[in-house]
N, C-alpha and C positions, 0 to 999 in steps of 0.2 A: 093653370096654376100648373106649377112643375111638381110631378110625384117626389118624395124623398127616396131619394136610392136604396136599396137593399144593400147594406153593407155585410160581408163576408170576410171572416179570417181564416186564413190556412194556415196551421201549426203544424211548420215542419219540424218533425223530431227527428233528424237526419242521422244514418241515410234510411230514407224513405221508399217505399214501393212506388216505382211512376206510375204503374197502371192504377194505384189506389187514388191518384191525383185527378184520374182522367174525368172523373164524375163530376169534378168541379165547373167543367166546360158547360155542362147542362144548364146551371146558370148564366154562364156568357151568352150562352145562345138565346137567352130569352129577351138580350136588350134589340133597341131599336137598330141600332146599327148592323148588327147581325143579321136579322130579319129583312132589311133593306137589300144586303150584301146578296142574301138568296132569292131575292124579286118576289116575294110574298105578295100576295094581295093585300091592297089597303086595311081590310078590314081585321085581317090577322096583325099586320104592323100596329095597327091601334091598340093591341092588348100587350105591347110590348111593356117589360118592366126595366128600369134603370138599375144597375148593378156595380156597386163598386168591390173590387175584389182586392184585400191585402194577404200576402204572405211573410208570416211571421216566423221569426227562429231567435234562438237564444243568442247567436251570433248577430243578429241585428240588422238594419239596412245596408246595402251594400254589398254583403256577403252572398256565397253562395251556397245552398243548402245539396248533400249529394243525394243521388237517388240510383237507383239500380239503374240498367242498361247506360251505364258510364254517361249519366247524363247528368246535370245540376239545376237548380230552380233559384232565379234571382230573389233575393230576400228583401222586403220593403219596409220591414219593423221588427221591432225587438218587441220582446215581451213585457217592457215597462213604458211603451212609448205609447203617445195618446190615442194613436190610432187603432191602437190593441186593446184598448180598456175597454171592461165590459159595459159602461155605458155608451160605446160608441159601436160597438157590433151588434147585430141582429143575429148571426148566426157564426158559429164556431167549427169549421171543419178539420178533421183530423183524420188525415191519411196514416198510413201503417208503417212505422219504423221496424225494426228488427224485434220479435217479439221477446227477445231476451234481455232486451234494453229496461234498466230501470229509470225511470225521468226523475232529474234533478229536482232536487225541491223547488226551486224556480220555478220549474213547468208545471209541476202540481200545484203549487200555489196558484199558478196562474188558470190552470184548468178548474180549481175549486172558485176561484173568485167568479169567473163565467157561469159555474152552476148556480151559485149563491145570486147571481142577480138576473136568473131564467134566461140567460142568452140559450138559443135552441143549438144545441150539439148534434154535431152528426160525425161520428166516427166510421171507417172504412176499413175494414178485414181487422189486422192486428193492431190498427189505432184504437182497438178497445182496451189493449194492456195499458196503457197511460192512464186512461179513464179508471180503469180498474185499481190500479196503483193509487191514484188521488182521491178515491173513494165517491168518485162520480156514478157508478153503479151501484152502490151499496144497497141492498134491500129494493132495488128495481130489476126489472125482466130486462135481459140484454142477450145479446148474440154475438159472435164472433166464426172466425174461421171454423169449417166443420171438423177437421184434422185436430184442430186445437182445444174442443170443446172440453173434452177430461180434463186437460191440462188446465184451463181456466177453472172448472167446477173443483179442482183440488185446491189452487191457490188462492180463489177469491168465492168461499161458500155461502157468505151472505148474498150474491147475487143469485136471481132465478134464470138460468141459463135456458134458453130456448134452441132447439134445432131449427130455427128456420132462416131463410135469405135475410130476413131482416126485422126488426123491432121495434116498436116505438113507445115508449113509456114517457110522460109527462113531453117535457120538452129537451128527451133526451131521443135519438137515433141512432142505432147500432148495425152495422152490418156483417154479413159473413163474407166470406172470401172475394178479395178483389172486385172482381166485376159486379159480384152483388151491389156493390155500392153504388152502381147504375140503378139498378133497381130499388135502392133505397132512395134516392133522391129523385128517381122520378115519382115514387110514390108520394116522396113529401111535396113537390111541384104541384101533384094533382090534388092534394089535400089542401095546401096553401093558397094557390093560385089557379081553381079550377076553371075550364073554360079552352076556348077552342084554339086558343096561340098557343096554351100549354102543349096540348093535344098536338098541334102540328112540330113544335119543338121534338116532342117524345118521339114521333113519327118519323121526323128527317134524322133523329140518332137511332133510330130503332133500336128503341130501348120501353121497357114498360108494360112487355106483354107478360111476363111471368109473375106468378103469385109469390106471396112472401113463404108459403107452406113448400118444402121441397117435394118433387115428384116422386123420390124414392126415399125407404127409411135408412137410418143410420146403418143397420146391419148388415143392408145391402150395400152400401156406400164401404163399410168395412172390408167387406168381400173384396170389392173392385181393387180396393188398395193393396190386399194380400195379393190376388192375382195378379197386379203388376210388379209387386214386389218378387214373386215368384218367376214369374216370366223372365225379368231383370237376372235374377240367378243363376237360372239354367240355362237361359238362351243370349246373353249379353243385353246390355239396355238399348240396343239400335234394332233390335230384331222381335 
């Protein structure tokens, strides 16, 4: 019997950070086609998972969602399309837009509908801002980009903000800055599909080794940023 595919929607609230989207590829690496292309042993290929990924935006199918690095992502569905509906997605993945962007009411309603349906929600970096605006993390533990945690605490005081690489609260997972999305997705894969195939995929990607806790405290992080700013001020940005 063929296993049901894992249905993942990627919500593109453009312009988005291209690196934030990169961690979605860890799910693609779990598929049989990918593992066969890597010529892995059959025992590992037998642990592959069928995955379907849908790219969603307000612009709808056929449009291009702008991203950093002068790139664009082809959109395959709109917010109201059947393939984007809560009953048709297992995971909703939210990469980061401009942190100053306030999502439209339509986008917020879309997020809330998935929250109510208990779709697993994964946000990367500034993807936490749309979630917070929609009330997804109200009363929950969550994280976001480390330099922006004070802003998040001020704007959304009803969320319990944690200074961690990722936070898991119920069916909502949130990550800190950019590549911490890789750490979060690696942790999600390990928890959801534990076993040698998952470990092989994470090893090939070179991710999954970092803990949720940072190696240095917030005070040391702030001092590092202050030092870089002072260096740029006195010496110029390239010295």
